[in-house]
ZAGUKOL-382619 format. One line per 4 residues: number of its first residue (from 1); for each residue x, y, z of N, C-alpha, C. Coordinates in pm, whole numbers, always signed. Each point is the difference from the previous one (the first is absolute). Last residue first. Layout:
! ZAGUKOL-382619
NUM) X:Y:Z:X:Y:Z:X:Y:Z; ...
***
This chain:
! ZAGUKOL-382619
449) +12631:+6905:+4061:-96:-97:-59:+70:-89:-98; +227:+360:+220:-26:-113:+89:-92:-104:-58; +92:+391:-246:+122:-81:+9:-22:-120:+95; -340:+319:-40:+9:-83:-120:+122:-92:+4
445) -53:+307:+352:-106:-96:+4:+6:-96:-121; +295:+365:+22:+38:-100:+99:-104:-112:-1; -92:+372:-262:+107:-77:-58:+44:-113:+93; -325:+304:+152:-58:-88:-101:+105:-89:-62
441) +136:+334:+305:-72:-107:+72:-59:-100:-101; +205:+389:-166:+99:-91:+52:-66:-120:+68; -274:+349:-147:+54:-75:-116:+101:-101:+45; -180:+290:+321:-99:-98:-43:+48:-83:-115
437) +271:+356:+148:-7:-104:+104:-97:-110:-41; +28:+385:-268:+120:-86:-13:+5:-113:+96; -342:+327:+30:-21:-91:-116:+118:-91:-21; +12:+343:+331:-83:-111:+40:-17:-98:-110
433) +238:+390:-98:+72:-77:+101:-80:-127:+38; -201:+308:-288:+114:-59:-66:+79:-93:+93; -351:+261:+171:-53:-114:-75:+112:-73:-75; +105:+397:+225:-25:-107:+94:-53:-126:-69
429) +72:+390:-254:+126:-53:+46:-21:-117:+94; -383:+230:-158:+71:-70:-108:+125:-66:+45; -241:+268:+300:-69:-124:-24:+66:-80:-111; +167:+431:+95:+26:-94:+109:-65:-132:-24
425) -81:+346:-309:+140:-44:-7:+31:-104:+108; -422:+205:+6:+7:-95:-110:+145:-51:-16; -75:+335:+318:-60:-126:+46:+7:-103:-111; +136:+431:-102:+97:-60:+89:-52:-138:+45
421) -288:+268:-258:+107:-56:-80:+107:-70:+84; -351:+225:+220:-58:-116:-75:+109:-64:-85; +94:+395:+235:+3:-114:+88:-53:-123:-73; +226:+365:-303:-119:-10:+87:+16:-121:+93
417) +401:+320:-238:-84:-119:-20:-114:+4:+103; +470:+261:-206:-131:+37:+52:-94:-115:-34; +569:+59:+66:-115:-57:-70:-129:+46:+67; +576:+139:-49:-124:-13:+76:-112:-54:-91
413) +594:+101:+55:-122:-40:-81:-118:-9:+96; +430:+123:+158:+25:+33:-138:-123:-37:-90; +109:-61:+491:-79:+117:-38:+22:+44:-145; +156:-392:+271:+99:+97:-47:-65:+130:-45
409) -273:-365:+148:+91:+39:+112:+105:+104:-42; -475:-9:-261:+114:-92:+24:+92:+51:+108; -534:+101:-29:+129:+58:-34:+106:-103:+28; -565:+54:-90:+101:-83:+57:+135:+47:-52
405) -529:+210:+57:+129:+5:-67:+100:-85:+75; -563:-49:-59:+105:+46:+85:+131:+5:-80; -590:-38:-63:+139:-12:-50:+97:+59:+101; -529:-238:+9:+83:+112:+42:+144:-24:-46
401) -385:-300:-42:+56:+63:-121:+90:+120:+37; -84:-464:+315:-62:+129:-41:+69:+57:-126; +14:-445:+285:+29:+23:-139:-66:+125:-55; +13:-235:+454:-123:+36:-72:+21:+20:-147
397) +369:-88:+278:-88:-117:+7:-128:+25:-74; +303:+357:+41:+52:-104:-90:-91:-118:-3; -97:+337:+302:-31:+51:-137:+51:-103:-98; +104:-83:+445:-142:-17:-22:-42:+43:-141
393) +443:+73:+135:-29:-143:-22:-148:-28:-23; +140:+442:+104:+44:-39:-132:-25:-150:-27; -112:+178:+428:-78:+61:-105:+42:-45:-141; +245:-148:+384:-137:-63:-8:-81:+64:-110
389) +428:+182:+76:+13:-139:-44:-138:-63:-16; +24:+434:+183:+34:+0:-143:+8:-140:-55; -66:+45:+457:-123:+40:-68:+25:+9:-154; +361:-89:+299:-90:-116:-22:-127:+37:-75
385) +500:+226:+6:-144:+36:+16:-85:-125:-29; +522:+200:+25:-63:-122:+57:-145:+37:+30; +437:+192:-300:-140:+30:+34:-69:-127:+47; +551:+155:+1:-108:-93:-40:-139:+49:+45
381) +394:+356:-111:-34:-94:+107:-115:-92:-45; +216:+379:-241:+53:-132:-23:-30:-99:+107; -151:+468:-52:+129:-12:+62:+65:-138:-16; -439:+116:-166:+95:+90:-65:+140:-1:+60
377) -279:-450:+58:-38:+139:+4:+105:+88:-63; -118:-532:-130:+78:+83:+90:-52:+146:-7; -165:-560:-132:+2:+144:-21:+83:+71:+105; -111:-492:-88:+136:+58:+5:+0:+151:-29
373) -394:-322:-1:+80:-23:+122:+128:+81:+13; -336:+29:-375:-76:-32:+123:+88:+8:+123; +188:+66:-430:-99:+106:+20:-72:-23:+133; +296:-333:-156:+73:+116:+54:-95:+114:+34
369) -186:-372:-204:+43:-38:+131:+78:+113:+65; -121:+49:-446:-117:+19:+88:+38:-38:+143; +321:-75:-333:-18:+142:+23:-117:+30:+92; +62:-447:-134:+109:+45:+88:-10:+148:+30
365) -300:-181:-306:-32:-48:+136:+109:+42:+96; +69:+86:-452:-107:+88:+52:-37:-38:+145; +295:-281:-229:+66:+127:+36:-100:+99:+52; -143:-418:-164:+55:-9:+134:+74:+128:+43
361) -190:-71:-441:-97:+36:+103:+54:+2:+139; +385:-1:-331:-137:-13:-37:-98:+49:+107; +474:-112:+194:-37:+33:-139:-151:-16:-17; +271:-117:+395:+37:+141:-29:-51:+46:-135
357) -33:-451:+194:-77:+86:+84:+26:+149:-26; +238:-343:-248:-142:-11:-23:-78:+102:+84; +494:-106:-86:-58:+132:+22:-151:-1:-17; +270:-391:-63:+43:+53:+127:-59:+134:+34
353) -168:-431:-292:+20:+145:-18:+35:+57:+134; -146:-456:-92:+135:+19:-46:+30:+147:-34; -410:-134:+207:+2:-40:-144:+132:+31:-60; +12:+231:+426:-121:-76:-34:+6:-24:-150
349) +297:+210:+470:-1:-51:-137:-134:-71:-23; +93:+277:+397:+130:-8:-60:-6:-47:-146; -374:+295:+263:+23:-141:-27:+130:-17:-78; -224:+419:+175:+134:-47:+34:+23:-149:-23
345) -507:+123:-3:+111:+89:+15:+129:-66:+37; -410:-264:-40:+45:+63:-124:+127:+81:+18; -234:-228:+363:+34:-100:-103:+65:+63:-121; -160:+278:+353:+117:-78:+43:+43:-103:-105
341) -398:+258:-70:+119:+82:-8:+124:-82:+32; -402:-209:+71:+32:+3:-142:+120:+90:-26; -164:-20:+439:+60:-129:-37:+40:-1:-146; -240:+370:+165:+139:+2:+47:+70:-130:-39
337) -460:+29:-89:+78:+88:-89:+147:+1:+39; -290:-240:+276:+14:-68:-127:+80:+84:-100; -117:+194:+410:+102:-104:+20:+27:-74:-129; -353:+309:+15:+131:+66:-8:+115:-98:+20
333) -442:-157:+47:+22:+40:-135:+138:+63:-20; -143:-106:+436:+29:-121:-74:+29:+31:-147; -142:+351:+285:+137:-43:+32:+38:-123:-82; -441:+157:-33:+92:+88:-65:+142:-41:+25
329) -323:-232:+237:-4:-37:-143:+94:+84:-80; -63:+111:+448:+85:-118:-12:+0:-50:-145; -286:+349:+102:+134:+50:+10:+101:-117:-10; -455:-107:+7:+34:+71:-125:+143:+50:+2
325) -183:-196:+390:+36:-99:-104:+39:+63:-131; -154:+282:+347:+132:-58:+33:+41:-104:-101; -427:+177:-49:+99:+104:-24:+142:-51:+28; -359:-276:+109:+21:-1:-143:+100:+108:-42
321) -132:-12:+446:+84:-117:-29:+28:-9:-150; -296:+330:+152:+135:+33:+43:+93:-115:-31; -456:-65:-84:+52:+102:-89:+145:+34:+31; -225:-302:+282:+27:-62:-127:+59:+103:-98
317) -147:+148:+421:+126:-76:+12:+34:-66:-132; -411:+222:+21:+109:+98:+10:+136:-71:+8; -382:-262:+24:+19:+47:-138:+112:+103:-3; -123:-162:+425:+59:-106:-82:+26:+45:-144
313) -220:+294:+302:+141:-18:+35:+72:-104:-85; -465:+58:-50:+70:+120:-48:+152:-13:+27; -280:-335:+172:+11:-11:-145:+77:+119:-56; -105:+3:+455:+103:-98:-25:+23:-21:-152
309) -351:+286:+138:+132:+60:+37:+112:-100:-33; -434:-158:-48:+28:+100:-106:+134:+64:+26; -161:-291:+324:+43:-75:-116:+35:+98:-114; -183:+173:+390:+138:-40:+24:+54:-78:-121
305) -453:+129:+6:+86:+119:-20:+144:-37:+22; -315:-350:+68:-6:+49:-137:+96:+119:-25; -116:-309:+399:+135:+34:-48:+5:+70:-134; -409:-152:+224:+72:+82:+95:+135:+48:-55
301) -248:-300:-257:-74:+126:+5:+72:+97:+96; +150:-438:-24:+52:+80:-108:-78:+131:-16; -139:-301:+334:+139:+38:+26:+51:+90:-110; -420:-202:-49:-7:+114:+91:+144:+50:+34
297) -47:-388:-261:-45:+116:-77:+0:+123:+89; +103:-403:+210:+105:+34:-97:-36:+125:-79; -322:-185:+303:+112:+67:+68:+108:+43:-95; -457:-226:-29:+41:+110:-85:+126:+71:+53
293) -218:-361:+228:+20:-52:-136:+54:+106:-96; +106:-10:+531:-104:+50:-90:+29:-55:-138; +165:-37:+575:+4:-36:-139:-118:+55:-78; +182:+260:+441:-58:-130:-34:+1:-23:-151
289) +378:+337:+181:-143:-18:+31:-51:-136:-57; +444:+208:-51:-16:-89:+115:-145:-29:+35; +117:+295:-360:+63:-129:-29:-16:-98:+114; -154:+451:+54:-81:-71:-99:+59:-137:-26
285) +241:+283:+282:-123:-40:+67:-88:-81:-99; +384:+201:-177:+36:-117:+86:-125:-55:+70; -54:+392:-253:+29:-113:-86:+32:-128:+81; -54:+412:+224:-131:-55:-44:+20:-118:-96
281) +385:+233:+145:-59:-69:+112:-133:-63:-44; +215:+269:-306:+76:-126:+15:-59:-79:+118; -183:+427:-83:-22:-88:-116:+68:-134:+20; +44:+370:+321:-113:-90:+13:-19:-94:-116
277) +495:+193:+144:-131:+47:-28:-106:-103:+4; +496:-13:+105:-31:-4:-140:-142:+54:-35; +213:-11:+451:+114:+6:-92:-39:+16:-146; -326:-45:+360:+86:+114:+30:+107:+22:-106
273) -282:-376:-27:-76:+119:-28:+84:+128:+28; +186:-424:+98:-18:+15:-145:-72:+130:-32; +41:-123:+450:+132:+41:-55:-10:+21:-147; -379:-162:+224:+27:+138:+42:+131:+48:-62
269) -118:-451:-67:-91:+90:-73:+30:+147:+35; +229:-328:+246:+50:+6:-137:-84:+96:-84; -134:-95:+442:+122:+86:-4:+56:+14:-142; -358:-292:+53:-46:+138:+25:+119:+96:+2
265) +85:-473:-51:-66:+61:-111:-35:+147:+23; +225:-364:+277:+66:+125:-39:-75:+81:-106; -125:-440:+184:+15:+89:+117:+61:+134:-34; -50:-342:-343:-128:+53:+50:+14:+96:+118
261) +396:-41:-366:-56:-87:+104:-125:+62:+61; +291:+202:-338:-129:-54:-37:-58:-102:+101; +433:+222:+47:-101:+106:-11:-139:-54:-31; +461:-208:+61:-108:-30:+90:-116:+96:-14
257) +414:+41:-244:-66:-124:-42:-113:-41:+90; +196:+500:-127:-3:-96:+111:-77:-124:-39; +25:+462:-200:+138:-52:+7:+17:-101:+112; -404:+239:-167:+46:+14:+137:+145:-47:+21
253) -215:-21:-429:-24:+138:+49:+58:+20:+139; +16:-433:-198:+89:+91:-72:-17:+146:+52; -283:-334:+179:+142:-33:+37:+91:+99:-68; -458:+20:-116:+27:+45:+138:+145:-17:+40
249) -136:-175:-410:+2:+144:-7:+27:+59:+141; -61:-462:-34:+128:+40:-58:+11:+154:-7; -410:-194:+136:+102:-14:+104:+136:+44:-50; -357:-15:-310:-19:+108:+99:+108:-2:+111
245) +6:-353:-306:+31:+124:-68:-11:+120:+98; -146:-423:+138:+147:+9:+4:+48:+126:-69; -455:-82:-20:+36:+24:+142:+151:+12:+11; -180:-116:-417:-27:+139:+32:+40:+33:+145
241) +44:-443:-144:+96:+83:-71:-26:+146:+32; -302:-320:+162:+126:+7:+82:+106:+82:-66; -392:-97:-238:-29:+96:+107:+121:+21:+91; +20:-336:-324:+12:+132:-61:-33:+111:+97
237) -50:-444:+139:+145:+32:-20:+18:+135:-64; -439:-167:+57:+65:+33:+130:+144:+40:-14; -229:-151:-380:-51:+131:+39:+58:+42:+134; +97:-431:-163:+77:+106:-69:-50:+136:+36
233) -6:-447:+318:-93:+76:-89:+76:+119:-64; +264:-454:+155:-63:+121:+54:-84:+71:-103; +278:-456:+55:-121:+32:-79:-77:+120:+58; +419:-270:+135:-94:+67:+87:-130:+37:-68
229) +414:-205:-194:-97:-96:+63:-107:+68:+82; +372:+241:-207:-93:-55:-101:-108:-86:+64; +391:+302:+152:-130:-16:+69:-105:-66:-88; +444:+80:-163:+24:-47:+131:-135:-32:+76
225) -14:+199:-437:+49:-137:-4:+17:-59:+140; -134:+448:-37:-107:-85:-59:+45:-144:-4; +311:+330:+125:-91:-32:+111:-113:-90:-49; +300:+166:-321:+63:-94:+87:-89:-43:+114
221) -103:+337:-346:-27:-142:-30:+56:-100:+99; +234:+479:-29:-140:-33:-39:-10:-145:-35; +385:+292:+159:-41:-127:+65:-140:-42:-38; +120:+530:-49:+71:-125:-25:-65:-122:+69
217) -110:+533:-209:-33:-96:+104:+65:-135:-35; +168:+512:-119:-51:-128:-58:-24:-97:+111; +110:+578:-94:-29:-120:+79:-38:-115:-88; +271:+509:-5:-67:-100:-81:-12:-128:+79
213) +235:+428:+109:-145:-5:+36:-76:-96:-86; +452:+18:-165:-38:+117:+77:-153:+1:+20; +176:-475:-84:+50:+123:-60:-48:+114:+94; -106:-445:+108:+87:-31:-112:+60:+121:-71
209) -241:-201:+476:+23:+131:-62:+110:-21:-106; -361:-377:+225:+133:+49:-38:-7:+146:-53; -288:-348:+356:-13:+99:-109:+134:+60:-28; -87:-310:+358:-28:-71:-125:-16:+95:-120
205) +60:+127:+474:+110:-95:-32:-14:-73:-134; -330:+310:+182:+124:+73:-31:+114:-96:-42; -502:-149:-106:+77:+24:+122:+134:+70:-34; -410:-257:-243:+8:+143:+13:+61:+37:+137
201) -124:-436:-245:+138:+31:+48:+17:+151:+8; -408:-231:-156:+40:-72:+118:+142:+33:+52; -343:+65:-417:+147:+27:+9:+64:-75:+113; -431:-180:-278:+28:+92:+108:+150:+17:+12
197) -363:-138:-433:+100:-42:+96:+6:+103:+113; -249:+14:-436:-57:-100:+88:+96:-50:+105; +56:+358:-334:+39:-131:-49:-54:-112:+86; -61:+456:+115:-76:-20:-124:+35:-136:-65
193) +234:+135:+387:-137:-35:+32:-81:-22:-126; +449:+142:-49:-7:-132:+60:-144:-41:+24; +85:+438:-157:+38:-99:-103:-16:-142:+53; -67:+356:+303:-105:-7:-98:+29:-105:-107
189) +334:+95:+319:-115:-73:+60:-112:-16:-103; +364:+270:-123:+38:-146:+2:-113:-83:+55; -55:+467:+13:-2:-48:-138:+34:-147:-8; +44:+213:+415:-146:-12:-38:-13:-55:-140
185) +433:+109:+148:-50:-123:+61:-145:-23:-31; +192:+400:-156:+64:-113:-66:-51:-134:+61; -148:+409:+188:-54:-16:-135:+57:-126:-65; +173:+128:+421:-142:-44:+11:-58:-33:-138
181) +433:+189:+32:+3:-138:+45:-147:-56:+0; +45:+454:-79:+53:-73:-115:+2:-149:+33; -115:+294:+339:-108:-14:-95:+49:-73:-125; +323:+91:+331:-101:-90:+54:-113:-24:-106
177) +329:+321:-100:+52:-137:-11:-101:-102:+48; -99:+457:+54:-4:-35:-138:+49:-143:-26; +29:+190:+432:-136:-42:-33:-9:-39:-145; +458:-63:+269:-75:+108:-62:-139:-47:-43
173) +227:-252:+416:+14:+10:-145:-72:+122:-54; +212:-40:+507:-116:-24:-80:+30:+14:-149; +270:+34:+428:+35:-81:-116:-116:-26:-90; -36:+253:+404:+128:+52:-54:+40:-76:-125
169) -385:-118:+273:-25:+102:-101:+129:+55:-62; -30:-325:+359:-8:-58:-133:-14:+109:-104; -13:+93:+466:+137:-14:-51:+3:-55:-145; -402:+37:+266:+35:+122:-67:+141:-7:-62
165) -254:-462:+53:+30:+110:+92:+39:+122:-80; -221:-555:-24:+34:+126:-58:+28:+106:+102; +98:-500:+151:-113:+68:-66:+43:+134:-54; +300:-320:+212:-126:-75:+12:-117:+72:-70
161) +531:+38:-160:-77:+24:+120:-135:-75:-5; +347:-17:-342:-43:+140:+13:-90:+19:+119; +217:-432:-135:+90:+107:-36:-42:+140:+32; -361:-393:-23:+142:-19:-14:+69:+129:-39
157) -483:-98:+66:+75:+70:+101:+147:-7:-12; -284:-379:-229:-51:+128:+41:+84:+61:+111; +239:-327:-344:-95:-18:+108:-49:+139:+44; +205:-210:-496:+17:+84:+117:-106:-32:+103
153) +295:-191:-443:-125:-33:+70:+8:+73:+135; +259:+121:-496:-3:-36:+139:-137:-40:+48; +309:-7:-475:-127:+49:+54:-19:-56:+141; +430:+112:-392:-71:-89:+89:-120:+63:+64
149) +330:+208:-310:-119:-60:-57:-78:-86:+98; +432:+264:+42:-127:+65:+38:-124:-77:-42; +527:-142:+167:-80:+22:-121:-139:+45:+41; +331:-91:+328:+90:+23:-115:-74:+23:-128
145) -205:+153:+481:+41:-124:-60:+83:+32:-123; -42:+316:+439:-49:-18:-136:+52:-130:-57; -94:+143:+531:+103:-23:-102:-66:-28:-134; -219:+313:+395:+12:-138:-46:+108:-10:-108
141) -155:+409:+213:+112:-68:+65:+23:-141:-51; -365:+284:-143:+128:+46:-51:+118:-70:+60; -496:-224:-68:+72:+88:+96:+140:+36:-53; -411:-99:-331:+109:-72:+67:+72:+92:+95
137) -365:+131:-304:-34:-42:+137:+115:-66:+71; -7:+177:-473:-67:+97:+86:-13:-38:+145; +235:-261:-356:+12:+141:-40:-49:+96:+105; -33:-479:+50:+142:+41:-1:+10:+152:-23
133) -429:-194:-29:+49:-8:+140:+145:+51:+5; -202:-51:-419:-53:+119:+71:+54:+4:+144; +308:-271:-331:-138:-7:+47:-40:+134:+60; +355:-45:-409:-7:-9:+146:-149:-15:+37
129) +353:-73:-469:-124:+36:+64:+11:-14:+149; +327:-102:-364:+18:+112:+89:-128:+50:+60; -80:-310:-416:+126:+23:+73:-4:+130:+79; -382:-347:-158:+21:+145:-3:+125:+32:+80
125) -260:-455:-252:+107:+50:+86:+14:+152:-20; -430:-366:-51:+84:+95:-72:+101:+56:+96; -173:-472:+145:-55:+131:-24:+94:+82:-91; -117:-545:+198:+84:+89:-78:-74:+131:-30
121) -22:-409:+397:-77:+86:-88:+92:+95:-67; +30:-500:+289:+67:+117:-58:-97:+70:-96; +33:-390:+437:-79:+63:-101:+70:+124:-50; +197:-480:+233:-9:+143:-8:-104:+42:-108
117) +212:-427:+315:-116:+25:-88:-22:+152:-3; +496:-205:+63:-125:+0:+77:-111:+17:-102; +463:+24:-123:-1:-111:+93:-118:+13:+100; +79:+279:-392:+60:+55:+124:+1:-108:+110
113) -200:-88:-428:+140:+36:-26:+73:+54:+119; -467:-164:-94:+79:-58:+109:+148:+32:-20; -507:+243:-161:+133:-57:-29:+61:-65:+124; -476:+258:-273:+60:-60:+117:+133:-64:-34
109) -275:+442:-230:+33:-142:-7:+50:-49:+135; -219:+453:-328:+31:-56:+132:+24:-150:-18; -12:+517:-298:-34:-143:+12:+33:-46:+143; -35:+481:-140:+34:-76:-121:-40:-144:+3
105) -150:+515:+213:+20:-140:+35:+27:-76:-132; +81:+549:+124:-64:-105:-79:+36:-137:+49; -54:+461:+269:+116:-82:-43:-60:-124:-70; -259:+476:+27:+6:-137:+52:+123:-65:-54
101) -173:+438:-124:+27:+5:+140:-5:-138:+67; -81:+84:-475:+120:+80:+33:+34:+2:+145; -243:-417:-253:-35:+130:+52:+124:+73:+41; -227:-493:-203:+112:+92:-24:-43:+139:+39
97) -167:-552:+44:-17:+140:+46:+129:+77:-29; -58:-478:-66:-66:+74:-108:-18:+148:+35; +180:-326:+303:+97:+19:-106:-58:+78:-119; -267:-141:+384:+85:+118:+25:+98:+29:-114
93) -277:-387:-18:-81:+123:-11:+84:+123:+19; +206:-413:+61:-38:+12:-139:-82:+127:-23; +109:-118:+437:+119:+52:-71:-33:+19:-151; -326:-202:+288:+8:+144:+11:+121:+62:-72
89) -45:-482:+3:-102:+69:-82:+3:+153:+15; +256:-358:+235:+69:+88:-95:-103:+77:-88; -127:-339:+319:+47:+118:+73:+67:+102:-92; -151:-444:-127:-94:+109:-23:+40:+125:+72
85) +217:-427:+56:+51:+80:-112:-87:+117:-33; +61:-227:+493:-88:-3:-118:+60:+86:-110; +227:-73:+414:-81:-119:-2:-88:-12:-125; +499:+237:+174:-129:+24:-72:-77:-131:-14
81) +387:+205:+353:-43:-120:-73:-136:+26:-63; +443:+287:+202:-140:+6:-28:-41:-117:-89; +448:+183:+186:-73:-108:+68:-150:+14:-13; +223:+440:-147:+67:-122:+45:-96:-96:+69
77) -33:+394:-395:-59:-34:+128:+52:-137:+40; +173:+409:-358:-4:-140:+40:-63:-12:+139; +32:+356:-451:-25:-9:+145:-23:-148:+38; +254:+284:-417:-59:-129:+42:-21:+1:+149
73) +81:+362:-440:+7:-17:+145:-76:-126:+37; +269:+128:-482:-126:-14:+75:+24:-8:+149; +244:+131:-530:+13:-18:+146:-137:+1:+67; +129:-160:-534:-38:+109:+91:+22:-34:+146
69) +57:-274:-419:+118:+71:+51:-33:+114:+94; -292:-351:-223:+8:+135:-58:+120:+84:+49; -56:-477:+113:-78:+15:-126:+17:+138:-62; +189:-131:+429:+76:-56:-112:-72:+25:-133
65) -11:+306:+456:-80:-102:-72:+73:-45:-126; +192:+198:+487:-10:+22:-144:-78:-112:-65; -8:+227:+525:+43:-111:-85:-21:+34:-145; -14:+175:+568:-2:+42:-141:+54:-118:-80
61) -257:-38:+488:+119:-11:-81:-23:+74:-132; -210:-48:+544:-19:+48:-138:+133:-7:-72; -258:-268:+449:+116:+67:-54:-26:+44:-146; -258:-200:+501:-4:+40:-142:+127:+71:-37
57) -303:-317:+399:+123:+68:-34:+7:+21:-150; -476:-40:+258:+106:-74:-73:+124:+87:-11; -441:+123:+176:+56:-100:+93:+120:-74:-64; -111:+465:-198:-100:-70:+80:+67:-88:+99
53) +338:+123:-266:-119:+38:-69:-113:-74:+67; +528:+147:+162:-117:-86:-5:-107:+64:-85; +579:+15:+104:-123:+64:-37:-114:-101:-7; +470:+10:+303:-73:-69:-102:-132:+73:-26
49) +474:+212:+182:-135:-35:+43:-74:-63:-118; +541:-33:+39:-108:+88:-42:-134:-52:+56; +447:-214:+41:-41:+92:+108:-121:+91:-37; +196:-316:-311:-47:-75:+114:-54:+89:+116
45) -29:+183:-504:+103:-50:+84:-55:-68:+125; -217:+235:-393:-27:-140:+36:+112:-59:+81; -242:+482:-191:+114:-45:+76:-30:-140:+50; -226:+161:-456:-8:+28:+145:+128:-47:+64
41) -118:-76:-453:-23:+142:+7:-16:+45:+149; +264:-440:-271:-97:+49:+99:-9:+150:+3; +106:-325:-427:+74:+88:+91:-99:+58:+102; +68:-392:-444:-75:+51:+114:+89:+86:+91
37) +39:-225:-472:+74:+114:+62:-79:+60:+113; -316:-263:-323:+135:-27:+41:+65:+125:+58; -504:-273:-175:+72:+122:+48:+138:-42:+49; -325:-320:-158:+24:+92:-110:+64:+132:+42
33) -108:-332:+334:-121:+9:-88:+21:+103:-112; +394:-15:+275:-125:-10:+75:-114:+24:-95; +585:-78:+67:-113:+17:-91:-127:-27:+78; +407:+5:+225:+50:+58:-122:-113:+27:-98
29) -48:+1:+550:-10:-83:-119:+54:+70:-125; +216:+127:+465:-131:+16:-60:-9:-87:-124; +381:+101:+319:-83:-116:+27:-144:+20:-48; +237:+454:+28:+64:-131:-2:-102:-108:+35
25) +39:+541:-70:-88:-98:-60:+72:-135:-17; +165:+435:+163:-40:-94:+105:-93:-109:-56; +169:+371:-265:+109:-90:+36:-32:-100:+107; -329:+219:-383:+30:+15:+142:+111:-96:+41
21) -78:+220:-496:-15:-124:+75:+38:+21:+147; -171:+331:-463:+91:-35:+112:-38:-133:+69; -231:+232:-373:+109:-83:-42:+81:-52:+122; -369:+299:+60:-53:-115:-72:+109:-100:-31
17) +114:+414:+196:-58:-91:+97:-60:-126:-69; +177:+348:-268:+109:-69:+73:-58:-99:+98; -301:+275:-227:+60:-95:-92:+111:-77:+71; -203:+351:+235:-91:-112:-17:+57:-107:-89
13) +243:+395:+47:+0:-76:+126:-89:-119:-8; +0:+297:-360:+127:-76:+5:+8:-84:+127; -364:+295:-46:-13:-111:-91:+127:-86:-3; +9:+397:+257:-100:-96:+56:-14:-125:-89
9) +272:+355:-152:+62:-67:+115:-94:-103:+61; -163:+273:-345:+99:-94:-52:+65:-79:+114; -299:+345:+110:-73:-114:-58:+101:-105:-49; +181:+399:+153:-53:-77:+111:-76:-120:-49
5) +164:+301:-320:+115:-68:+66:-51:-89:+114; -312:+277:-219:+37:-115:-83:+116:-77:+59; -308:+257:+346:+71:+38:-119:+38:-125:-76; -444:+13:+319:+146:-7:+5:+62:+39:-133
1) -474:+175:+213:+51:-90:-106:+153:+3:+5
***
């Protein structure tokens, strides 16, 4: 579990990516079916290799939706002429699927805004995501693109040789990670199949890693639109999902995109059994076996113990994340207290009273400020203790009945008060300041009327 500072850094990076604009985003439509501020998520320079989705050139853009202000990923298929409006029917079905391991489908439309016939499918945008291919299979010598969200179309044997070898073992994934991936993808397949659809994009280049070992299957529904006229049997397509799933596991275990090729299967099985054991090998053999009406149920029977482990890890992560959030919540409360101190202490004048911050309840607040921040030791040296500051501020925020002694700077007077009383003094003084601002606003409003 990452620390709170690491979590904050990750979230800040994602927020910045949502707001950022790619400087190479030139000659793009200013508006596209309710989306604006288009920015390519891939290298679209003249010298860059053009990405393909099947037989079509494809580009992914980030765009802002005018209706809700949210960022979305728009996958554009170039030069695609749609002949039947019914081709959008699968998108309607996909848009109803919400699953933790699927990039949600939002809508699809055709456009001539790019000076051609383009098909565009809008998906939920996951900033700073990478594909499985980029994370685990991309050759180290390859140049990294300027953004991680793009999804590659790979060819068998690319980058890692013609087949599995012992050298691949040096980069093998931990078995725990493999099983986590398996459970997540199996869960997504189950959701899709129960909805009467097929995934059809279980490939390293179409699955995103959106967090630490967190997968989401992308490009869903797009193949259904592109292949709409083929009218393939859904049972056959769902069986192909299992075969692709088994092939993906082999590819990840062997660190080789050619591991699932028929001529390499036996070598791949041997490598999986040596590196990970019989359970993973038997799972792959099951997925690649002939179709069965009960295959989905049988798959989850095989994964039952692994699902329990994944659930335990997920709940443990939630507990630790809540702990981190609780500490951040404490920080927010203390910041509010510090802000109130700043508004009240040393205020030059209020309500025509130059000594307002030095009298009444405000004097107690001033003494408490000294008690928290300005203590000295027996030698007159400043006491810089964050634990003292946090402890006293938390007691103040809670308003406990514990009493403390507040001593004036000249040490000629002292007060014994409780944290509850100090909190009441602070709330009263702050309310007085805030109330005056509201009163002034009402006077201005009435004057304007």
